C-alpha positions in Angstrom: -6.3 -62.4 -15.9 -3.4 -63.1 -14.3 -3.4 -63.4 -10.1 -0.6 -61.7 -8.5 0.6 -62.6 -5.4 2.9 -60.6 -2.7 6.2 -61.7 -1.6 4.4 -62.3 2.2 2.1 -64.8 0.4 4.5 -66.5 -1.5 6.7 -67.2 1.8 4.0 -68.1 4.1 2.8 -71.1 1.4 6.4 -72.0 0.4 7.2 -72.1 4.7 4.2 -74.2 4.9 5.5 -76.7 1.8 8.9 -77.0 3.6 7.1 -77.5 6.7 6.4 -81.0 5.1 3.0 -81.6 6.9 0.8 -81.2 4.0 1.2 -82.7 0.5 1.7 -80.0 -2.3 -1.6 -80.7 -4.2 -3.0 -80.6 -0.2 -1.3 -77.0 -0.2 -2.6 -76.2 -3.7 -6.0 -76.8 -3.2 -6.0 -75.3 -0.2 -5.3 -72.0 -1.3 -6.5 -72.2 -4.9 -2.9 -72.1 -7.0 -1.8 -74.8 -9.2 0.4 -77.2 -7.9 3.5 -76.6 -10.7 3.3 -72.7 -9.7 4.0 -73.9 -6.0 6.5 -75.9 -7.2 8.4 -73.0 -8.8 7.8 -70.9 -5.6 9.7 -73.5 -3.8 12.3 -73.5 -6.1 13.0 -70.0 -6.2 13.1 -69.4 -2.8 15.5 -72.2 -2.4 17.8 -70.7 -4.8 17.6 -67.2 -3.3 18.2 -68.4 0.3 22.0 -68.5 -0.2 21.9 -64.8 -1.3 19.6 -63.9 1.5 22.1 -65.6 4.0 25.4 -64.2 2.7 27.5 -62.2 5.1 26.8 -58.9 4.3 30.2 -57.2 5.6 32.2 -59.5 3.0 29.7 -57.8 0.2 30.4 -54.6 1.5 33.9 -55.3 1.2 34.2 -56.5 -2.1 31.7 -53.4 -3.1 34.4 -51.2 -1.4 37.3 -53.0 -3.2 35.7 -52.2 -6.5 34.9 -48.6 -5.9 38.6 -48.3 -5.1 39.6 -49.5 -8.4 37.5 -47.7 -10.2 38.6 -44.9 -8.2 42.3 -45.5 -9.0 41.2 -45.9 -12.8 39.7 -42.9 -12.7 43.0 -40.8 -11.6 44.9 -42.5 -13.7 
C-alpha cells in the first residue's frame, strides 16, 4: 500500500532539507521516508518555485490579451 502525504507535510520536510541543518539521511530516518523520495520532493519544490513567485499581474495581462485575441477571431 502506498502512503500519500499532504502538500503541507511535504513543504515542511522540504524546508527542513533546504535549511541544511541535517543530512537527507537523517531527515529520511526521522520521518520514515526513503531518501530518494525526499530528493524528488526537493527537486519538484525548486522547479515549481519560479511559478509561485511569478508576478501575478503579468500573468493576468497575458490572459487578458489571449482573451481579446479570441474575441477578435470570433467577431471576424
